[in-house]
C-alpha positions in Angstrom: 137.4 104.1 131.5 135.4 105.7 134.1 132.9 107.2 132.1 132.5 104.0 130.0 131.5 102.3 133.3 129.3 105.0 134.4 127.5 104.4 130.7 127.5 100.8 130.6 127.3 99.8 134.4 130.4 97.5 133.4 133.4 97.4 136.4 136.4 99.2 135.3 138.4 96.1 136.1 136.2 93.8 133.7 136.6 96.4 131.0 140.5 96.3 131.1 140.1 92.8 131.2 138.1 92.9 127.9 140.4 95.5 126.3 143.6 93.3 127.3 141.9 89.9 126.2 142.1 88.6 129.6 138.2 88.0 129.9 135.6 86.6 127.1 133.2 89.2 125.9 129.6 87.8 126.1 126.8 89.0 123.9 125.2 91.1 126.8 128.5 92.9 127.1 129.2 93.3 124.0 125.9 95.0 123.2 126.4 97.5 126.0 129.9 98.3 125.1 129.0 98.4 121.3 125.9 100.9 122.3 128.5 103.1 124.4 131.0 103.3 121.8 128.9 103.5 118.8 130.0 100.2 117.6 128.6 96.8 116.1 128.7 94.5 118.9 129.8 91.8 116.4 132.9 93.3 115.9 133.7 93.2 119.5 132.9 89.6 119.7 134.8 88.8 116.8 138.1 90.6 117.8 137.9 88.7 121.1 137.5 85.4 119.4 140.5 86.2 117.3 142.5 87.1 120.2 141.5 83.8 122.1 142.6 81.9 118.8 146.0 83.5 119.2 146.4 82.2 122.6 149.0 79.6 123.5 146.2 77.5 125.3 143.9 77.5 122.4 147.0 76.6 119.8 147.8 73.7 121.9 144.3 72.5 121.8 144.1 73.1 118.2 147.5 71.3 117.6 146.3 68.3 119.7 143.1 68.1 117.5 144.9 68.0 114.3 147.0 65.2 115.6 143.9 63.3 116.8 142.3 63.6 113.3 145.5 62.8 111.5 145.4 59.6 113.8 141.9 58.5 113.3 142.0 59.3 109.4 145.2 56.9 109.4 143.2 54.1 111.3 140.4 54.5 109.0 142.6 53.9 106.2 144.6 51.0 107.5 141.1 49.2 108.5 140.4 49.1 104.6 
């Protein structure tokens, strides 16, 4: 991790947070890490997004959104 910090200039604590999906990877960080690791930055961003979608917070938001959509749909049907 120290070498990656030296190559990218990204703090070790931040690298750890990105690895453990505790912090979002932005485009600039993905480009730096991708260049250092010889990996397409899109892969880093996509894997970070996929991990976030599995988090309890996001699952709750998605669940609430689905419930609201159903309620709106039901209201629209009853108004006709």
